[in-house]
Backbone as CSV, one residue per row, in Angstrom:
resi,resn,N_x,N_y,N_z,CA_x,CA_y,CA_z,C_x,C_y,C_z
1,MET,99.913,86.122,65.629,99.243,86.811,65.149,100.803,88.149,65.171
2,ASP,101.384,87.256,66.111,102.842,88.200,66.813,103.378,87.851,65.707
3,LYS,104.029,87.104,65.330,104.556,86.167,64.024,104.636,86.932,62.653
4,PHE,103.501,87.355,62.649,102.955,87.622,61.159,103.311,89.008,60.848
5,LEU,102.775,89.958,62.585,103.233,91.227,62.436,105.080,91.189,62.430
6,LEU,105.465,90.592,63.113,107.389,89.997,62.843,107.619,90.102,61.734
7,VAL,107.106,89.608,61.158,107.197,89.456,59.633,107.172,90.661,58.940
8,GLU,105.801,90.852,59.032,105.563,92.452,58.481,106.845,93.335,58.914
9,GLU,106.720,93.199,59.678,108.383,94.631,60.889,109.554,94.237,59.985
10,LYS,109.694,92.793,59.857,111.315,92.410,58.690,110.728,92.373,57.331
11,ILE,110.264,92.943,56.549,109.966,92.789,55.082,110.274,94.652,55.544
12,PHE,109.524,95.514,56.062,109.967,97.202,56.375,111.178,97.143,56.448
13,LYS,111.774,96.464,57.354,113.481,96.933,57.950,113.767,96.395,56.531
14,LEU,113.712,95.600,55.831,114.193,95.550,54.340,113.873,96.264,53.207
15,LEU,113.003,96.851,53.634,112.859,97.900,52.280,112.958,99.238,52.733
16,ASP,113.578,99.693,53.973,113.897,100.569,54.515,115.714,100.941,54.515
17,GLY,116.359,99.385,54.025,117.351,99.709,54.314,118.107,98.814,55.726
18,SER,117.368,98.359,56.267,118.090,98.399,57.989,118.739,96.552,58.008
19,TYR,118.476,96.397,56.655,118.468,94.704,56.293,119.245,94.559,54.991
20,THR,120.184,93.463,54.831,120.488,93.195,53.439,119.351,92.130,53.567
21,TYR,119.537,91.871,52.234,118.301,90.710,51.586,118.748,89.712,52.822
22,PRO,120.509,89.459,52.312,120.457,87.762,52.760,120.113,87.707,54.515
23,GLU,120.329,89.122,55.371,120.041,89.351,56.667,118.207,89.031,56.968
24,PHE,118.041,89.467,56.037,116.707,89.178,55.940,115.904,87.671,55.312
25,GLU,116.370,87.320,55.024,116.245,85.721,54.570,116.525,85.219,55.713
26,GLN,117.869,85.409,55.881,117.790,84.082,57.256,116.529,84.852,58.443
27,GLU,116.755,86.173,58.649,115.599,85.502,59.709,113.917,85.879,59.398
28,LEU,113.610,85.843,58.753,112.211,84.986,57.776,112.440,84.051,58.041
29,LYS,113.692,83.097,57.809,113.346,81.445,57.780,112.897,81.432,59.233
30,GLU,113.367,82.098,60.217,113.997,81.767,61.673,112.228,81.701,61.977
31,VAL,111.898,83.130,61.820,110.365,83.218,62.220,109.219,82.277,61.710
32,LEU,109.383,82.286,60.664,108.569,81.086,59.675,109.071,79.644,60.130
33,SER,110.002,79.381,60.696,110.083,78.128,61.343,109.376,77.984,62.714
34,ASP,109.547,79.109,63.453,108.864,79.221,64.684,107.674,79.239,65.109
35,LEU,106.888,79.441,63.040,105.236,79.777,63.377,105.498,78.402,63.371
36,GLY,105.771,77.301,61.864,105.873,76.182,61.949,105.512,75.507,62.667
37,LYS,106.128,75.617,63.800,105.982,74.520,65.052,105.251,74.622,65.634
38,ASP,104.692,76.304,65.775,103.689,76.687,66.673,102.247,76.144,66.113
39,VAL,102.386,76.328,64.899,100.839,75.363,64.054,101.044,73.858,64.318
40,CYS,102.242,73.468,64.356,102.038,71.859,64.034,101.550,71.500,65.549
41,GLN,102.276,72.479,66.664,101.895,71.965,68.415,100.335,72.357,67.952
42,ASP,99.667,72.784,67.907,98.373,73.402,67.988,97.815,72.226,67.214
43,VAL,98.328,71.765,66.090,97.187,70.977,65.602,97.129,69.579,66.168
44,LEU,99.078,69.383,66.840,98.758,67.901,67.414,97.983,67.924,68.617
45,ASN,97.912,69.703,69.260,97.212,69.128,70.641,95.522,69.155,70.230
46,GLU,95.094,69.539,69.429,93.548,69.618,68.883,93.012,67.838,67.986
47,LEU,94.245,67.460,67.986,93.999,66.234,67.265,93.785,64.791,68.319
48,ASP,95.005,65.462,69.690,95.051,64.938,70.250,93.582,65.056,70.955
49,GLU,92.833,66.375,71.340,92.072,66.040,72.528,90.826,65.753,71.608
50,LYS,90.928,65.833,70.157,89.503,65.203,69.714,89.828,63.788,69.467
51,ILE,90.817,63.117,69.729,90.794,61.655,69.643,90.453,61.261,71.403
52,TYR,90.891,62.120,72.574,90.469,61.937,73.569,88.743,61.324,74.036
53,LYS,88.188,62.521,73.532,86.941,62.636,73.739,86.124,61.812,72.778
54,ASP,86.481,61.415,71.786,85.562,61.079,70.684,86.147,59.265,71.111
55,LYS,85.492,58.646,71.815,85.143,57.121,72.039,84.889,56.256,71.244
56,ASP,84.399,56.291,70.154,83.699,55.679,68.907,85.257,55.514,68.407
57,LYS,86.025,56.576,68.307,87.206,56.395,67.327,88.305,55.659,68.188
58,ARG,88.596,55.743,69.052,89.275,54.546,69.801,88.948,53.207,71.044
59,LYS,87.936,52.864,70.112,87.035,51.454,71.321,88.360,50.658,71.530
60,ASP,88.294,50.452,72.689,89.429,49.101,73.042,90.967,49.637,73.100
61,TRP,91.196,51.544,73.079,92.141,51.680,73.451,91.765,52.354,75.231
62,LYS,93.077,52.580,75.529,93.938,52.529,77.140,94.105,53.990,77.008
63,VAL,93.476,54.802,77.300,94.001,56.350,77.770,94.611,56.374,78.895
64,LEU,96.575,56.644,78.840,96.614,56.610,79.822,97.483,58.071,79.776
65,CYS,97.419,58.560,80.822,98.035,59.122,81.381,99.930,59.898,81.301
66,ILE,100.352,60.903,81.406,101.741,60.339,81.179,102.270,59.722,82.627
67,ASP,101.445,60.635,83.633,101.684,60.341,84.989,102.035,58.847,84.750
68,ASN,101.071,58.265,84.132,100.860,56.837,84.667,102.357,55.730,83.737
69,ILE,102.598,56.793,82.849,103.912,55.820,82.524,104.804,56.117,82.751
70,LEU,105.325,56.421,83.864,106.673,57.302,84.380,106.755,56.373,85.404
């Protein structure tokens, strides 16, 4: 939610003349890129948890903790 509010803040700053359009575009790109990374991380964590909990989907799999790999 904070990142959406940050986008809104940047829009208002552009509209009130605090930014040039190229500055706004660059900052928006950075905020949206960070948001995309956060969304992908959340989705991958949820998928990982779902696979871990659903024993039928992972028949004959051996689930290892990262500590067991090192």
